[in-house]
C-alpha atoms as a printed R data frame, in Angstrom:
    type eleno elety resid chain resno       x      y       z
1   ATOM     1    CA   MET     A     1   0.418  0.094   0.175
2   ATOM     2    CA   ILE     A     2   1.428  3.614  -0.492
3   ATOM     3    CA   THR     A     3   1.050  5.496   2.598
4   ATOM     4    CA   ALA     A     4   3.734  8.051   4.224
5   ATOM     5    CA   HIS     A     5   5.883  5.073   5.847
6   ATOM     6    CA   THR     A     6   6.414  3.210   2.472
7   ATOM     7    CA   ASN     A     7   8.459  6.382   1.036
8   ATOM     8    CA   VAL     A     8   6.849  6.831  -2.319
9   ATOM     9    CA   THR     A     9   6.480 10.341  -3.336
10  ATOM    10    CA   ILE     A    10   4.024 11.173  -6.164
11  ATOM    11    CA   LEU     A    11   5.442 13.957  -8.625
12  ATOM    12    CA   ILE     A    12   2.798 15.715 -10.401
13  ATOM    13    CA   ALA     A    13   3.729 17.330 -13.999
14  ATOM    14    CA   GLU     A    14   0.987 19.468 -15.004
15  ATOM    15    CA   ASP     A    15   1.376 23.112 -16.270
16  ATOM    16    CA   ASP     A    16  -2.298 24.009 -15.494
17  ATOM    17    CA   GLU     A    17  -2.975 25.230 -12.109
18  ATOM    18    CA   GLY     A    18  -6.472 24.828 -11.734
19  ATOM    19    CA   HIS     A    19  -5.857 21.186 -12.737
20  ATOM    20    CA   ALA     A    20  -2.805 20.552 -10.707
21  ATOM    21    CA   GLU     A    21  -4.821 21.973  -7.343
22  ATOM    22    CA   LEU     A    22  -7.831 19.688  -8.144
23  ATOM    23    CA   ILE     A    23  -5.394 16.600  -8.558
24  ATOM    24    CA   MET     A    24  -3.913 17.246  -5.322
25  ATOM    25    CA   GLU     A    25  -6.836 18.223  -3.555
26  ATOM    26    CA   GLN     A    26  -8.491 15.068  -4.745
27  ATOM    27    CA   LEU     A    27  -5.827 12.672  -3.957
28  ATOM    28    CA   ARG     A    28  -5.678 13.921  -0.143
29  ATOM    29    CA   SER     A    29  -9.861 13.348  -0.093
30  ATOM    30    CA   ALA     A    30  -9.439 10.029  -1.294
31  ATOM    31    CA   GLY     A    31  -7.056  9.309   1.631
32  ATOM    32    CA   VAL     A    32  -3.725  9.619   0.000
33  ATOM    33    CA   SER     A    33  -0.762 11.032   2.659
34  ATOM    34    CA   ASN     A    34   1.969 10.627   0.580
35  ATOM    35    CA   GLU     A    35   4.283 13.294  -0.295
36  ATOM    36    CA   ILE     A    36   3.679 15.028  -3.640
37  ATOM    37    CA   ILE     A    37   5.647 17.305  -5.197
38  ATOM    38    CA   ARG     A    38   4.014 19.311  -8.249
39  ATOM    39    CA   PHE     A    39   6.492 20.397 -11.449
40  ATOM    40    CA   GLN     A    40   4.851 23.365 -13.848
41  ATOM    41    CA   ASP     A    41   6.505 21.706 -16.656
42  ATOM    42    CA   GLY     A    42   8.663 19.136 -18.016
43  ATOM    43    CA   GLN     A    43  11.736 20.408 -17.820
44  ATOM    44    CA   GLU     A    44  11.453 21.481 -14.551
45  ATOM    45    CA   LEU     A    45  10.277 17.824 -13.679
46  ATOM    46    CA   TRP     A    46  13.791 16.499 -15.577
47  ATOM    47    CA   ASP     A    47  15.981 19.193 -13.909
48  ATOM    48    CA   TYR     A    48  14.334 17.780 -10.346
49  ATOM    49    CA   LEU     A    49  15.188 14.186 -11.625
50  ATOM    50    CA   MET     A    50  18.424 14.772 -12.651
51  ATOM    51    CA   ALA     A    51  19.767 16.674  -9.529
52  ATOM    52    CA   GLU     A    52  17.727 14.767  -6.835
53  ATOM    53    CA   GLY     A    53  17.871 11.330  -8.103
54  ATOM    54    CA   ARG     A    54  21.525 11.518  -8.750
55  ATOM    55    CA   ARG     A    55  22.177 11.831  -4.825
56  ATOM    56    CA   THR     A    56  22.819  8.803  -3.375
57  ATOM    57    CA   SER     A    57  21.817  8.570   0.370
58  ATOM    58    CA   PRO     A    58  18.548 10.784   0.306
59  ATOM    59    CA   TYR     A    59  16.943  8.195  -2.191
60  ATOM    60    CA   ASP     A    60  17.640  4.944  -1.278
61  ATOM    61    CA   GLY     A    61  15.288  2.492  -0.921
62  ATOM    62    CA   HIS     A    62  12.723  5.419  -2.023
63  ATOM    63    CA   GLY     A    63   9.767  5.141  -4.431
64  ATOM    64    CA   PHE     A    64   8.305  7.744  -6.935
65  ATOM    65    CA   LEU     A    65   5.146  7.193  -9.359
66  ATOM    66    CA   LEU     A    66   4.607 10.018 -11.576
67  ATOM    67    CA   LEU     A    67   1.236 11.913 -13.127
68  ATOM    68    CA   LEU     A    68   2.112 13.241 -16.041
69  ATOM    69    CA   ASP     A    69   0.054 15.665 -18.547
70  ATOM    70    CA   ILE     A    70   1.078 15.922 -22.035
71  ATOM    71    CA   VAL     A    71   0.848 19.046 -23.217
72  ATOM    72    CA   MET     A    72   3.423 21.425 -21.093
73  ATOM    73    CA   PRO     A    73   5.492 24.101 -22.372
74  ATOM    74    CA   ARG     A    74   9.399 23.917 -22.153
75  ATOM    75    CA   LEU     A    75   9.369 19.905 -22.507
76  ATOM    76    CA   ASP     A    76   6.170 18.448 -23.347
77  ATOM    77    CA   GLY     A    77   5.101 14.753 -21.613
78  ATOM    78    CA   LEU     A    78   6.005 12.574 -24.462
79  ATOM    79    CA   GLU     A    79   9.564 13.870 -24.390
80  ATOM    80    CA   ILE     A    80   9.570 13.641 -20.515
81  ATOM    81    CA   LEU     A    81   8.419 10.097 -21.058
82  ATOM    82    CA   ARG     A    82  11.282  8.956 -23.690
83  ATOM    83    CA   ARG     A    83  13.721 10.972 -21.305
84  ATOM    84    CA   ILE     A    84  12.918  8.504 -18.382
85  ATOM    85    CA   LYS     A    85  12.473  5.198 -20.086
86  ATOM    86    CA   THR     A    86  15.563  5.792 -21.633
87  ATOM    87    CA   ASP     A    87  17.377  6.739 -18.382
88  ATOM    88    CA   LYS     A    88  19.351  3.893 -16.552
89  ATOM    89    CA   GLN     A    89  18.076  5.062 -13.146
90  ATOM    90    CA   TRP     A    90  15.065  6.154 -13.687
91  ATOM    91    CA   HIS     A    91  13.294  3.761 -16.333
92  ATOM    92    CA   ASN     A    92  11.473  1.881 -13.595
93  ATOM    93    CA   LEU     A    93   9.780  5.109 -12.707
94  ATOM    94    CA   PRO     A    94   5.772  4.156 -12.916
95  ATOM    95    CA   ILE     A    95   4.288  6.717 -14.890
96  ATOM    96    CA   ILE     A    96   0.450  7.444 -15.557
97  ATOM    97    CA   MET     A    97  -0.257  9.694 -18.360
98  ATOM    98    CA   LEU     A    98  -3.215 12.013 -16.898
99  ATOM    99    CA   THR     A    99  -4.061 14.625 -19.788
100 ATOM   100    CA   THR     A   100  -7.141 15.976 -21.842
101 ATOM   101    CA   THR     A   101  -5.772 14.577 -24.981
102 ATOM   102    CA   ASP     A   102  -7.752 11.506 -26.413
103 ATOM   103    CA   ASP     A   103  -5.978 11.048 -29.539
104 ATOM   104    CA   PRO     A   104  -5.594  7.294 -30.358
105 ATOM   105    CA   ARG     A   105  -2.162  8.358 -31.786
106 ATOM   106    CA   GLU     A   106  -0.847  9.961 -28.863
107 ATOM   107    CA   ILE     A   107  -2.501  6.756 -26.543
108 ATOM   108    CA   GLU     A   108  -0.573  4.549 -28.967
109 ATOM   109    CA   SER     A   109   2.757  6.706 -28.884
110 ATOM   110    CA   CYS     A   110   2.948  6.811 -24.858
111 ATOM   111    CA   TYR     A   111   2.495  2.740 -24.695
112 ATOM   112    CA   THR     A   112   5.129  2.377 -27.183
113 ATOM   113    CA   LEU     A   113   7.222  4.780 -25.284
114 ATOM   114    CA   GLY     A   114   6.783  3.059 -22.064
115 ATOM   115    CA   CYS     A   115   3.721  4.525 -20.160
116 ATOM   116    CA   ASN     A   116   2.405  2.346 -17.330
117 ATOM   117    CA   CYS     A   117  -1.159  4.017 -17.644
118 ATOM   118    CA   TYR     A   118  -3.073  6.489 -19.897
119 ATOM   119    CA   ILE     A   119  -5.740  8.251 -18.147
120 ATOM   120    CA   THR     A   120  -8.013 10.951 -20.472
121 ATOM   121    CA   LYS     A   121  -9.162 13.928 -17.911
122 ATOM   122    CA   PRO     A   122 -12.900 14.487 -18.340
123 ATOM   123    CA   MET     A   123 -14.100 18.044 -19.446
124 ATOM   124    CA   GLU     A   124 -16.809 17.944 -16.927
125 ATOM   125    CA   TYR     A   125 -16.084 19.265 -13.152
126 ATOM   126    CA   GLU     A   126 -17.862 16.275 -11.628
127 ATOM   127    CA   ARG     A   127 -16.685 13.436 -13.744
128 ATOM   128    CA   PHE     A   128 -12.905 14.845 -13.571
129 ATOM   129    CA   THR     A   129 -13.385 14.804  -9.386
130 ATOM   130    CA   GLU     A   130 -14.982 11.395  -9.603
131 ATOM   131    CA   MET     A   131 -11.736 10.027 -11.903
132 ATOM   132    CA   LEU     A   132  -9.482 11.734  -9.553
133 ATOM   133    CA   LYS     A   133 -10.878 10.561  -6.320
134 ATOM   134    CA   ARG     A   134 -10.675  6.737  -8.228
135 ATOM   135    CA   LEU     A   135  -6.706  7.210  -9.289
136 ATOM   136    CA   GLY     A   136  -6.356  8.042  -5.230
137 ATOM   137    CA   LEU     A   137  -7.978  4.712  -4.273
138 ATOM   138    CA   PHE     A   138  -6.080  3.169  -6.946
139 ATOM   139    CA   LEU     A   139  -2.554  4.792  -5.549
140 ATOM   140    CA   MET     A   140  -3.356  3.449  -2.249
141 ATOM   141    CA   VAL     A   141  -2.547  0.095  -3.291
142 ATOM   142    CA   VAL     A   142  -0.232  0.274  -5.786
143 ATOM   143    CA   GLN     A   143   3.374 -0.944  -5.655
144 ATOM   144    CA   THR     A   144   6.198  0.855  -7.092
145 ATOM   145    CA   PRO     A   145   9.875 -0.213  -7.738
146 ATOM   146    CA   LYS     A   146  12.260  1.661  -5.528
147 ATOM   147    CA   ILE     A   147  14.866  4.166  -7.453
148 ATOM   148    CA   PRO     A   148  18.192  2.516  -6.971
149 ATOM   149    CA   PRO     A   149  21.277  5.538  -6.479
150 ATOM   150    CA   GLN     A   150  23.286  6.276  -9.581
151 ATOM   151    CA   ASP     A   151  26.676  4.802  -9.430
152 ATOM   152    CA   GLY     A   152  29.577  7.385  -8.903
């Protein structure tokens, strides 16, 4: 179970302030108590992974899970997905695409690049909040791999 004592940090890469707040609020209301770190674009997320993840002691035995939007400034979600899945340290990071894009080609691209799950954000507020509550319940039971420290 993902709880605060399992050392799993939820990373959210979402450029829309309203969506980001709603996602975090609904995860909390579903009972998710893990640390949540939000990034406003793909570059901010990538910089964090490259700097923080390369340290050895703070992340020994630590797990992460990423909720990733596709359409973002600087680095989009597809490029972040590509970079993470080809990085020798971060390639096992579980990634859930959480985006308004429902284009079948985008969905296929994300799975081809290695995403673990693809969720389309409903446009209606009530459906969006209900989907986020269900996502929160899912996150309460999912298991994540630990990210190993980078060698030298």
